[in-house]
C-alpha positions in Angstrom: 124.6 27.9 118.7 123.1 24.6 119.6 119.6 25.8 118.8 120.9 27.1 115.4 122.6 23.7 114.7 119.4 21.9 115.6 117.4 24.1 113.2 119.8 23.5 110.4 119.6 19.7 110.9 115.8 19.9 111.2 115.6 21.9 108.0 117.8 19.3 106.3 115.4 16.5 107.3 112.4 18.5 106.2 114.0 19.0 102.8 114.8 15.3 102.6 111.2 14.5 103.4 109.9 17.0 100.8 112.0 15.6 98.0 111.3 12.0 98.8 114.7 10.9 100.2 117.1 9.3 97.8 114.4 8.6 95.1 114.4 12.1 93.7 118.0 13.1 94.2 119.7 14.2 91.0 123.2 13.8 92.2 125.0 10.5 92.8 127.6 10.9 95.6 128.9 9.7 99.0 130.3 11.5 101.9 133.7 10.3 103.2 135.3 11.1 106.5 139.0 10.4 107.1 139.0 9.7 110.8 141.4 11.0 113.4 143.6 7.9 113.4 144.3 8.1 109.7 144.8 11.9 109.8 147.4 11.5 112.7 149.1 8.7 110.8 149.6 10.9 107.7 147.3 8.9 105.4 145.1 11.7 104.0 146.9 11.8 100.6 147.0 8.1 100.1 143.3 7.8 100.9 142.2 10.6 98.6 144.5 9.2 95.9 142.8 5.8 96.2 139.4 7.4 95.5 140.7 9.4 92.6 142.4 6.3 91.1 139.1 4.5 91.3 137.7 7.0 88.8 135.9 9.1 91.4 135.9 12.9 91.6 136.8 14.3 95.0 135.3 17.7 96.0 133.9 19.7 98.9 137.0 19.0 100.9 137.1 20.2 104.5 139.5 19.6 107.4 138.1 20.4 110.9 137.6 19.4 114.5 133.8 19.2 115.0 132.3 19.7 118.5 131.0 16.9 120.7 127.5 18.2 120.1 128.0 17.9 116.3 129.2 14.2 116.6 126.3 13.4 118.9 123.9 14.6 116.1 125.9 12.9 113.4 125.9 9.5 115.2 122.4 9.9 116.8 121.2 6.6 115.4 123.8 4.8 117.5 122.9 6.5 120.8 122.4 4.0 123.5 124.6 1.3 121.9 127.6 0.2 123.9 130.1 1.6 121.5 128.5 5.1 121.2 130.5 7.0 123.9 133.8 5.5 122.7 133.0 6.5 119.1 132.2 10.1 120.1 135.4 10.3 122.2 137.5 8.8 119.3 136.0 11.2 116.7 136.8 14.2 119.0 140.4 13.0 119.5 141.8 14.9 116.5 141.0 16.6 113.3 139.1 14.9 110.5 138.9 15.4 106.8 135.5 15.4 105.1 134.8 15.3 101.4 132.3 14.2 98.8 133.1 11.7 96.1 131.2 11.4 92.8 131.5 9.0 90.0 133.2 10.2 86.8 131.0 7.8 84.9 129.5 4.3 85.0 126.8 4.6 87.7 123.1 5.1 87.1 121.7 4.3 90.5 122.8 6.0 93.7 122.7 2.8 95.8 124.9 1.0 93.3 127.5 3.8 93.7 127.2 3.7 97.5 127.9 -0.1 97.4 131.0 0.5 95.1 132.4 3.1 97.6 131.7 0.9 100.6 133.5 -2.0 99.0 136.5 0.3 98.3 136.4 1.4 102.0 136.0 -2.2 103.3 134.4 -3.9 106.3 133.8 -1.8 109.4 136.3 -4.1 111.3 139.7 -3.7 109.7 140.6 -7.2 110.8 137.8 -8.6 108.6 138.3 -6.1 105.7 139.9 -7.1 102.4 143.6 -6.3 102.8 143.7 -3.9 99.9 140.6 -2.0 101.1 141.1 1.4 102.8 140.2 0.0 106.2 142.3 -3.1 105.6 145.3 -0.9 104.8 144.9 2.0 107.2 142.5 0.8 110.0 143.7 -0.7 113.3 140.4 -1.5 115.0 137.0 -0.3 115.9 136.4 2.7 115.9 139.9 3.3 114.6 139.0 2.1 111.2 140.4 5.1 109.3 137.4 6.0 107.1 133.7 6.6 107.2 131.6 6.3 104.0 127.8 7.0 103.7 125.8 3.7 104.0 122.9 4.8 101.8 121.9 7.6 99.4 119.6 9.0 102.2 122.5 9.0 104.6 124.8 10.7 102.0 122.2 13.5 101.6 121.8 13.9 105.4 125.6 14.0 105.9 126.1 16.5 103.1 123.5 18.7 104.7 125.2 18.4 108.1 128.7 19.2 106.8 128.3 21.4 103.8 125.0 22.7 102.6 123.2 24.5 105.4 126.2 26.2 106.9 127.1 23.1 108.8 128.2 24.8 112.0 130.4 21.9 112.8 132.6 23.7 115.4 
């Protein structure tokens, strides 16, 4: 299973390299994860509603409990940082909800859309986040900040590959 997961991730990055990263992507979207703290606190509906009321389309919805190996791949860029182990443990502490958001209208550039979504989500640290942002309302700390949102078009593509397009194998 681990070899198969590695192959899927590798294929995703090869595809990303072949199409030139975010520059040639047709779609404008972001991947959102409702983290275990917000799921446990019953905030799924309110969070999804916030995206929908912000004129975004929610699709590709999945609730699951990914494996440690999956999260190690997902957060590979943070390996070696002091918060890495705590982040992996936290993400494994319960189920998560993953979905894609797309603009209904109004965005021509992927990065402009990513910025809009990240402003809606709020600062990584809920204590610094705007009070009406999702992290300001539902987050309690780091990594318990309720929501993940793709930080770039390239990251959104990578995350969509990991979770949805190539079979994911997130368990």
